[in-house]
PANU-325658 format. One line per 10 residues: their letters; for each residue x, y, z of C-alpha. Coordinates in pm, 1 decimal, m for minus. Layout:
A = X,Y,Z ~ ... $
***
This chain:
MTTPVTIIGA = 13969.9,6615.4,2833.0 ~ 13819.2,6541.6,3173.0 ~ 13534.9,6311.1,3064.5 ~ 13632.3,5948.4,3133.0 ~ 13589.8,5717.9,2832.2 ~ 13420.8,5389.7,2917.7 ~ 13419.5,5121.0,2649.0 ~ 13204.6,4809.7,2679.2 ~ 13362.5,4522.8,2485.1 ~ 13722.6,4422.8,2406.3 $
GLGGLTLARV = 13668.4,4316.1,2047.8 ~ 13870.6,4463.9,1764.9 ~ 13664.8,4783.8,1754.6 ~ 13680.2,4859.5,2124.4 ~ 14051.5,4781.4,2136.6 ~ 14122.9,5006.3,1838.1 ~ 13933.3,5291.9,2000.4 ~ 14126.5,5252.6,2325.3 ~ 14456.5,5237.1,2136.8 ~ 14388.8,5548.9,1926.5 $
LHVHGIPATI = 14282.9,5736.8,2240.1 ~ 14605.7,5622.1,2407.2 ~ 14808.3,5749.5,2109.1 ~ 14647.9,6089.6,2172.0 ~ 14709.2,6074.8,2546.1 ~ 14345.8,6016.2,2638.5 ~ 14281.3,5740.7,2895.0 ~ 14002.9,5487.0,2860.2 ~ 13883.7,5176.0,3038.0 ~ 13742.8,4872.5,2859.1 $
YEAEASPAAR = 13503.2,4642.0,3044.1 ~ 13497.8,4294.4,2892.0 ~ 13271.2,4001.4,2979.5 ~ 13532.9,3733.8,2910.4 ~ 13748.6,3632.4,3204.4 ~ 14082.3,3672.5,3025.2 ~ 14235.5,3725.3,2680.7 ~ 14260.3,3347.5,2642.4 ~ 13905.3,3267.5,2750.6 ~ 13813.4,3145.1,2401.2 $
TQGGMLDIHD = 13956.7,3107.4,2054.2 ~ 13927.5,3416.4,1837.7 ~ 13777.8,3303.1,1509.2 ~ 13950.7,3260.4,1176.1 ~ 14109.4,3462.3,898.8 ~ 14025.1,3825.0,823.6 ~ 14098.5,4015.3,505.1 ~ 14205.6,4362.1,616.4 ~ 14113.7,4619.9,355.4 ~ 14335.2,4902.8,239.6 $
YNGQPALKAA = 14048.8,5154.6,259.9 ~ 13928.6,5100.0,617.5 ~ 14098.2,4829.7,826.7 ~ 14451.4,4926.7,728.3 ~ 14401.4,5302.9,783.4 ~ 14262.6,5218.0,1127.7 ~ 14579.7,5027.3,1211.6 ~ 14788.8,5318.5,1086.8 ~ 14594.0,5554.3,1314.8 ~ 14667.7,5312.9,1599.1 $
GLFEEFLGLI = 15040.2,5313.1,1516.5 ~ 15035.9,4938.0,1458.1 ~ 15062.7,4905.5,1081.7 ~ 15418.9,4771.1,1077.6 ~ 15330.5,4506.6,1334.4 ~ 15025.4,4417.0,1126.4 ~ 15244.3,4358.0,820.5 ~ 15429.7,4092.0,1015.9 ~ 15105.1,3898.4,1068.7 ~ 15007.6,3862.9,703.6 $
HKGGEASRVL = 14943.8,3507.8,583.5 ~ 15127.8,3518.5,252.1 ~ 14925.3,3369.6,m29.8 ~ 14605.8,3400.6,171.3 ~ 14442.5,3651.1,m63.9 ~ 14392.6,3372.5,m317.9 ~ 14033.3,3266.2,m379.4 ~ 13856.1,3009.4,m590.2 ~ 13497.7,2926.7,m681.4 ~ 13390.6,2565.9,m741.0 $
DRDGTVLLDE = 13066.4,2399.7,m834.2 ~ 12921.2,2101.8,m650.5 ~ 13119.0,1859.7,m870.0 ~ 13448.9,2018.5,m768.4 ~ 13498.0,2190.5,m1105.5 ~ 13704.0,2506.1,m1062.8 ~ 13513.2,2797.0,m1216.2 ~ 13744.0,3074.3,m1099.5 ~ 14092.4,3056.2,m949.5 ~ 14251.5,3384.9,m844.8 $
PDDGTGGRPE = 14600.4,3370.0,m694.5 ~ 14726.1,3613.6,m433.4 ~ 14866.3,3893.8,m647.5 ~ 15080.5,4027.5,m363.7 ~ 14947.5,4382.6,m387.2 ~ 14825.3,4380.9,m26.2 ~ 14483.3,4529.5,m93.8 ~ 14308.4,4271.8,124.7 ~ 14580.5,4068.6,301.5 ~ 14470.6,3787.5,530.8 $
VHRGDLRRIL = 14561.4,3774.5,898.5 ~ 14432.8,3562.8,1184.0 ~ 14185.7,3742.9,1407.8 ~ 14357.4,3617.4,1721.6 ~ 14694.6,3754.9,1609.7 ~ 14542.2,4090.9,1524.0 ~ 14368.1,4108.7,1859.3 ~ 14695.5,4025.0,2033.8 ~ 14887.7,4319.9,1891.0 ~ 14604.3,4550.8,1993.3 $
LDSLPAGTIA = 14597.6,4406.8,2344.6 ~ 14973.1,4434.6,2378.9 ~ 14964.8,4799.5,2270.2 ~ 14750.9,4912.9,2564.6 ~ 14876.7,5019.3,2907.2 ~ 14841.8,4765.4,3186.9 ~ 14506.2,4789.8,3357.6 ~ 14320.7,4931.7,3057.2 ~ 14093.7,4625.4,3040.0 ~ 13877.6,4507.0,3327.1 $
WGHRAAAVRP = 13825.5,4139.9,3245.3 ~ 13530.5,3941.3,3377.4 ~ 13293.5,4239.7,3370.9 ~ 12975.9,4144.3,3186.0 ~ 12738.8,4438.9,3144.9 ~ 12403.7,4339.2,3295.2 ~ 12217.6,4669.4,3291.2 ~ 12268.8,5032.1,3197.4 ~ 12069.0,5341.5,3283.8 ~ 12091.3,5711.0,3205.8 $
LSDGRHEVTF = 12150.4,5948.5,3495.9 ~ 12177.3,6319.1,3413.5 ~ 12398.1,6555.3,3213.8 ~ 12489.0,6279.3,2967.7 ~ 12616.7,6042.2,3236.7 ~ 12530.7,5672.7,3247.6 ~ 12561.3,5395.8,3503.8 ~ 12660.8,5047.1,3391.0 ~ 12598.2,4759.0,3631.5 ~ 12789.4,4435.6,3583.0 $
SDGSSVTTGL = 12681.7,4079.8,3654.3 ~ 12899.0,4065.1,3967.1 ~ 12702.2,4355.8,4116.2 ~ 12970.1,4619.7,4066.7 ~ 12897.8,4934.0,3865.6 ~ 13063.4,5230.7,3699.2 ~ 12936.1,5578.8,3622.1 ~ 13071.6,5753.6,3314.9 ~ 13029.3,6071.6,3114.8 ~ 13117.7,5900.8,2785.6 $
LVGADGAWSR = 12993.4,5547.1,2720.2 ~ 13080.1,5353.6,2403.5 ~ 12898.7,5033.1,2317.9 ~ 13150.3,4809.1,2140.4 ~ 12974.5,4499.0,2268.5 ~ 12867.7,4330.5,1949.4 ~ 12548.3,4196.6,1800.6 ~ 12352.6,4165.2,2123.8 ~ 12473.1,4493.0,2268.5 ~ 12352.6,4595.3,2613.9 $
IRPLLSDAKP = 12426.8,4957.6,2525.8 ~ 12227.1,4978.5,2199.5 ~ 11884.0,5009.0,2369.7 ~ 11990.2,5349.7,2506.2 ~ 11987.2,5470.6,2146.4 ~ 11770.8,5240.6,1938.0 ~ 11492.4,4981.9,1956.5 ~ 11645.9,4783.4,1668.8 ~ 11729.8,4418.6,1731.8 ~ 11921.3,4167.6,1517.8 $
EYVGTSFIET = 11707.2,3941.6,1300.8 ~ 11789.9,3605.2,1145.7 ~ 11843.6,3635.7,769.6 ~ 11769.1,3270.9,689.0 ~ 12126.3,3141.4,660.9 ~ 12329.7,2952.0,918.2 ~ 12696.0,2856.0,927.1 ~ 12826.2,2534.3,1076.4 ~ 13200.0,2556.9,1144.6 ~ 13466.2,2292.2,1186.5 $
YLFEADTRHP = 13842.5,2255.4,1143.8 ~ 14082.2,2011.2,979.7 ~ 14445.3,2003.0,1096.8 ~ 14768.9,1911.5,918.3 ~ 14553.7,1912.1,609.4 ~ 14825.3,1875.5,345.9 ~ 14932.3,1538.4,486.2 ~ 14618.7,1412.8,661.5 ~ 14348.2,1555.8,431.8 ~ 14522.6,1610.7,99.0 $
AGARAVGSGA = 14212.0,1603.6,m122.1 ~ 14041.3,1870.1,85.0 ~ 14360.5,2073.7,100.0 ~ 14391.6,2066.9,m278.9 ~ 14029.0,2174.2,m316.9 ~ 14069.8,2470.8,m83.4 ~ 14399.0,2587.2,m231.4 ~ 14609.6,2852.5,m62.3 ~ 14336.0,3098.8,34.9 ~ 13955.3,3097.8,34.9 $
LFALAPGKGI = 13719.5,2841.8,m117.3 ~ 13360.6,2906.2,m226.4 ~ 13185.5,2584.2,m334.9 ~ 12828.3,2693.3,m389.0 ~ 12485.3,2591.6,m512.1 ~ 12143.2,2753.7,m472.9 ~ 12065.1,2781.2,m102.5 ~ 12380.8,2615.7,26.8 ~ 12756.1,2610.7,14.6 ~ 13081.1,2476.6,154.6 $
LAHREPGGVL = 13321.9,2760.3,226.0 ~ 13668.7,2728.3,370.7 ~ 13983.0,2922.9,452.4 ~ 14336.1,2797.2,469.2 ~ 14494.3,2917.6,792.2 ~ 14862.7,2910.5,889.9 ~ 15007.1,2574.8,991.0 ~ 14810.5,2363.9,744.1 ~ 14473.4,2433.3,910.4 ~ 14152.0,2432.0,707.2 $
HTYVALNKPQ = 13862.0,2623.3,862.1 ~ 13531.7,2511.7,710.4 ~ 13208.4,2711.2,708.5 ~ 12909.4,2511.7,586.8 ~ 12631.1,2749.6,481.3 ~ 12267.4,2644.9,466.1 ~ 11954.0,2845.9,398.8 ~ 11734.5,2685.2,662.0 ~ 11484.3,2801.5,924.8 ~ 11631.5,2848.6,1270.4 $
EWITGIDFTD = 11414.4,2561.8,1393.4 ~ 11588.9,2325.2,1152.7 ~ 11930.9,2418.1,1290.8 ~ 11824.6,2405.1,1654.7 ~ 11665.0,2067.3,1590.0 ~ 12007.5,1909.6,1538.4 ~ 12178.1,1766.3,1845.4 ~ 12522.5,1923.3,1818.2 ~ 12634.0,1754.5,2139.3 ~ 12664.3,1439.9,1925.7 $
ARAAAARIAE = 12935.5,1569.9,1694.8 ~ 12951.7,1268.3,1463.4 ~ 12575.4,1249.7,1411.4 ~ 12551.2,1627.2,1363.4 ~ 12824.6,1626.3,1099.4 ~ 12656.0,1337.1,920.0 ~ 12321.9,1521.0,922.7 ~ 12477.6,1834.4,778.0 ~ 12661.8,1630.8,514.9 ~ 12330.2,1479.0,402.0 $
EFAGWAPELT = 12239.9,1821.1,263.9 ~ 12532.8,1784.8,23.3 ~ 12460.2,1435.5,m107.7 ~ 12607.0,1393.4,m453.9 ~ 12869.2,1664.2,m410.4 ~ 13234.2,1593.8,m484.7 ~ 13386.2,1382.1,m203.6 ~ 13679.5,1620.8,m154.3 ~ 13422.2,1887.2,m67.3 ~ 13198.7,1681.5,162.1 $
ALITDGETPP = 13511.4,1557.7,339.7 ~ 13555.4,1912.0,468.4 ~ 13242.7,1836.0,674.0 ~ 13270.0,1468.7,757.1 ~ 13644.2,1471.8,834.3 ~ 13615.6,1773.6,1065.0 ~ 13831.5,1733.5,1374.3 ~ 13641.2,1973.9,1597.6 ~ 13274.1,1945.4,1692.1 ~ 13055.3,2121.0,1433.6 $
NPRTINTLPI = 12959.8,2460.2,1571.8 ~ 12637.0,2625.4,1448.4 ~ 12615.7,3001.1,1405.1 ~ 12309.7,3182.0,1277.3 ~ 12357.7,3490.0,1058.0 ~ 12174.9,3788.3,1202.3 ~ 12168.0,4150.2,1088.5 ~ 12043.7,4488.7,1196.3 ~ 11830.4,4683.2,946.5 ~ 12027.6,4834.8,660.6 $
GHRWNRVPGV = 12069.0,5203.0,735.6 ~ 12034.7,5156.2,1111.5 ~ 12082.4,5491.5,1282.5 ~ 11971.5,5681.4,1591.1 ~ 11920.3,6032.3,1717.4 ~ 12201.5,6192.0,1914.6 ~ 12180.7,6094.7,2280.9 ~ 12424.2,6282.9,2506.5 ~ 12718.3,6085.2,2639.6 ~ 12677.0,5757.7,2449.7 $
TLLGDAAHLM = 12746.0,5605.0,2107.7 ~ 12809.7,5269.7,1938.5 ~ 13064.5,5112.8,1707.8 ~ 13112.3,4788.9,1516.0 ~ 12841.4,4521.3,1523.3 ~ 12659.3,4706.0,1800.0 ~ 12599.6,4983.6,1547.9 ~ 12568.0,4802.9,1213.0 ~ 12557.3,4423.4,1234.9 ~ 12555.0,4290.5,878.9 $
SPFAGEGANL = 12604.7,3974.0,675.9 ~ 12968.7,3856.3,660.2 ~ 12956.9,3828.6,280.2 ~ 13133.5,4158.0,219.4 ~ 13414.2,4092.0,466.8 ~ 13353.0,4428.4,628.7 ~ 13262.3,4348.2,989.1 ~ 13607.6,4356.5,1150.1 ~ 13730.8,4625.2,913.3 ~ 13442.9,4857.7,992.6 $
AMYDGAELGN = 13470.0,4793.7,1365.9 ~ 13835.8,4898.0,1364.2 ~ 13768.4,5193.5,1137.2 ~ 13480.8,5303.5,1361.9 ~ 13711.9,5282.1,1662.1 ~ 13984.2,5483.5,1491.5 ~ 13742.7,5747.8,1361.8 ~ 13575.0,5787.2,1699.8 ~ 13911.3,5812.0,1872.9 ~ 14029.8,6076.0,1627.3 $
AIAAQPDDIE = 13703.2,6269.1,1661.5 ~ 13737.7,6278.7,2041.1 ~ 14102.1,6383.1,2015.0 ~ 14009.2,6661.4,1771.2 ~ 13742.8,6806.2,2002.1 ~ 13827.6,6688.1,2354.2 ~ 13646.4,6979.9,2515.6 ~ 13324.7,6935.1,2316.9 ~ 13236.9,6568.4,2332.1 ~ 12890.5,6613.9,2185.9 $
AALTAYEDAL = 13038.0,6782.8,1878.6 ~ 13287.7,6496.4,1849.9 ~ 13014.3,6232.7,1871.5 ~ 12799.1,6419.4,1618.8 ~ 13085.9,6437.1,1369.8 ~ 13159.2,6067.3,1420.5 ~ 12797.6,5957.3,1375.1 ~ 12738.5,6184.3,1073.7 ~ 13011.3,5989.0,892.6 ~ 12928.3,5651.1,1049.1 $
FPRSAAAATE = 12568.9,5624.6,925.9 ~ 12621.5,5655.4,547.7 ~ 12941.6,5449.9,565.4 ~ 12777.2,5157.7,742.0 ~ 12460.7,5175.4,528.3 ~ 12666.3,5142.6,209.9 ~ 12859.6,4845.7,349.6 ~ 12542.7,4672.8,473.2 ~ 12381.3,4715.8,131.6 ~ 12682.2,4554.0,m35.5 $
AARNHKICFD = 12688.2,4271.3,219.4 ~ 12318.6,4193.1,165.8 ~ 12366.9,4192.8,m211.6 ~ 12667.1,3960.5,m193.2 ~ 12485.6,3729.0,46.4 ~ 12195.0,3695.1,m194.9 ~ 12426.1,3637.5,m492.9 ~ 12608.2,3353.4,m316.4 ~ 12294.0,3143.5,m281.0 ~ 12063.9,3257.8,m563.0 $
TNSPHSLVDL = 11929.1,3034.2,m837.8 ~ 12233.4,3098.9,m1058.7 ~ 12490.7,3015.2,m790.7 ~ 12786.9,2960.9,m818.2 ~ 12804.5,3137.3,m1156.3 ~ 12658.6,3453.1,m1007.0 ~ 12952.7,3475.1,m766.3 ~ 13197.8,3428.7,m1053.2 ~ 13023.4,3715.8,m1231.7 ~ 13054.1,3929.0,m917.7 $
FTGYEQAE = 13426.2,3857.3,m878.4 ~ 13506.8,3917.4,m1243.7 ~ 13295.7,4231.5,m1237.6 ~ 13509.8,4362.2,m952.3 ~ 13818.4,4296.4,m1164.4 ~ 13676.6,4481.8,m1463.8 ~ 13580.3,4777.2,m1243.7 ~ 13935.6,4798.2,m1116.9 $
***
């Protein structure tokens, strides 16, 4: 293969693509906006599924290293009502179907698996334009540029590459998360630690919820979910952490104190994050020399746990497609996209359904029904 592979974005999907290409002896360069691998923290826990995320890691030759990252017991989940009553408590059964790992650890093994110089840090894509014969020029914010015959947009929700293929833009779905952390929870925040348990907590009511994950080292990562207009969220002054936390906690007046403490006892400033999605079934016509993966291609609600898994699977499938047809890149991209579109549409449909169930008028019982329905189907 003589066509250089240029990947925009060093998230899990872009890294998996570069790694699978490397396994097949195909070089690639990733251009990443962040200044270094340690420029920011890398999110929380991810459940890596045995039908997409794990096969991607096997294609990358990293499955054994992945097994060493698993947070044992982290597959446990429980559903509570606003009074703290446990409605469903599922322990980690140890089967490994959806083991939990920390995103930062997973990203590290991918980074470490790539040859030195694969990633150009501090290169934020500012503009991109088509040239001819399927080539594209990407200009970065520092004024430098690169011309490539194969461009992959792995640059997330607000992708700079997506407009080459599609006019679709992410839209707010009406739900926002506010995140915070509690540390040394078993000794310093025992009531909250008992409520969360050893894995994931879903304490829900119509239109709102307190969700949390237990992370390694006694860390509790809280996600407060509220169905509110964007203007309501942006109207809160998050630079005043104490006042912001108190304002968010007001929305949960009357809830069990061990649940509201996950908000008010937070030891990091509350961080708002709006939930945005691309249209379900987002797709595009084949454009020579360019494609997308991960959130750039199919941004969806997080309530199916598929975002990271699909990004890695996309990366692995695209890498394998290129390796299978290195002398016919357009055929490789066509094969990749023909499988990508129905796969991502099905996942986005499930994510939208789960999102609605979590906050509907029958919540949290509707989520219990969903979880027990999964068990019966199995």
